[in-house]
N, C-alpha and C positions, 0 to 999 in steps of 0.2 A: 860625380854630380849628385844631385840630393833627386829622387825620382818618386813623382806620385802617381798613383794608378787613381782613375776615377772609374768607375764601375755605373752603369746604368742598373735598373733594380727588377723592373717587371719585364722578364722576359729574357734576363742576362743572367743577375743574381740568383733570381727565382726560378723554375721550372712551368709557371703558371702567369700570366695576367691577374692582376689582383684585381682591380676593375670588375670585370666582367663575374670573378668570386665572387665578390661581394652583392653584386647585379642577380647570380643565380640564387643568391640565398633572400631576396627580398621579390622575386618575382621580374626582373626587370631583362634576365640575361639577353633575351632577343635585342632589346634596345641597344645598349650599352655592348654587345658585340658587335653591331654594325659599326657603333662610332670608335667602336675602338680598332677595328680593320679598316676604318678606310682612312684612322688618323697614324697607322702602322706603315699604310701604304705611300701615303703623301698626299691624301685626296682630298683629304678634312685638315687645315691647321687648328697644331695641336693646342693652339689656347682657345680658338672656338670650339674644337670639339670635348677639352675638358672643361668647360664651361655649363657646357650642355652637358655632360656626363653628372657634374657637380650636383648640377640644379635636381637631374632626375633622383640623386640616390641622397641626397640632403636631410632627408624624412628618417633614415634607415640610423638605428639604434648605434651608438660609436661601441659599447661595449660588445653587440652583436657584433658586428664588424671585425674586430678585436680577435673575438672567438674565434668566427672564423675563417678566420686569416690565420691562425695559430694553428688550428685543424688542420686547413687544405693546403696551406704553401711549403712546399718543400724546394729546401736550394742547392743550387749546383755545388756538392760536397767538396770537390778538389778544389773550385776556386773558394771557397769557404778555407780551406786548408791554409792556401797562398796567401788569405787576407789577416788569417789567426798569426802568422808568423812576420807578416808585416804592418800590424795596425796602427802604426802612426804614418806610413807612406799608401792607405789606402781608405778612398771615399763612397760611399753613396752620391751620386747626383741622379735623382729623380725628381719628375715634376710631379708627383705627385702628393697628395695633402697629409703636412705632418700629423696630425691628428689619427690618421687613418693607419699608417704605416709605424706608428710609434713603436707596438712592440716586436715589429719583423727587425727594428732599428737597433733597435736594446740586444737583440738577441744579435747580431753582427757585432755589435759592441763597435763602430767605427763612427768615428767624424760623416757627415752628410748633411746635404746640402739640401732642400725640401721646398715644395709651394706650401705657403702658409694660411691656415684655415681662419675665417673670423667665426666666431662664437658669438653667441648672445649672453642675456647677464646667469640664463640657467646652465650656460656650457655645452647649449647644442650646436650643432651647424648651422648655420644661416649664409653662408657664402665662401668667396676665396679673398682674400688678405692680400696677398702676392702669388701669382703666377710667376714659377725661378724659370728664367732663362737659361741654359746650362752652359753659356759662354759666359756669362757672371761668374758662374763656379768655378774656370779655369782659370780666370783671370785674378780672382782672389789667390788663388794656389800659388798663380806667380812668385809673390811675395817672399812665399819660402821655400820653394821649390824650383831647381833648375831646370825642370824637365819634366813634360804632362805625357801619360800614356792612357789614351782614353779607349774604356770597350761601353759598344752598343749595338742595338740591332734597330729601333723605330727613326723613323723622320724627327723625333723631337731631340734625337741624338744628333742631329747635323753642326747647331751650332758648338756643342762641345767637342766634336772632331776638328772642327774649322780652327777652336782657337787650342788644339792641343799640339804635341811635336812627333806623338807616334799613334795611328787611327787604327783600331782594331773592331772588326763587324762582327759578330758573334752569332751565330745560326745554330744554338744548339735547340730553341725551342722553338723558333718559325723563321723562313727565310728573311735574310736581313731585308732593311728597304734598299731599291735600286740606288736613289744618288747617295747614301750611306755608303753602300760598297764603292761608288766612283771617288769618293774622297780618301777611301782605306787605302793604307798600307798592306794591311792582309785582312782575308776573310777567312775564317775558320767555324771548325761545326762541331766541335767535341770538346768540353772543358777539358781534357786530358791536353787537348793538342793547346789551348789554348794556355796553359798554365807552363806548359814548356815553353812557349813562345815569350810570357813576358818574363819567364828565370832569364833568358838570353838576350832581350831587350838594354 
């Protein structure tokens, strides 16, 4: 069977949530952190929360954001090793904006599904063109894969879990969302356990 592994980015492949890092660099950390935590907990719908966060951060310089993320973001190294050995089977599925996470995705070197930024003629962020529903990513992978394994931790991963064959809630960075845990086949709390589990599925 051909298996695709779908990984959330923030707090799953990375050891940090990305938007709070960006927000801290422009002095909006309290506002973005509150929205992020409310979204992870399922209190605020992802789409509404994400629109608010983008609106707050849209004037931040893109090059500065890339510099902050490249300097501050740490990846889960054992998961990266798993991905490096299976590049054609592994995918990032993130609601984050393509223009913000571009250098991180290039570093990972695998295909990704993201939300899409709307830019003005000067190449500056002026809004959101498309917010990714993670279930759409899984459905598109069905054309080439027999089985989908999803790994995530937040409320916005629920649609991805609902469409997948195996669902793993991953709590290395923070506690996984309760609704997500109820949908999960497995709940793991460190990357070593996650990689051992992925190799056995």
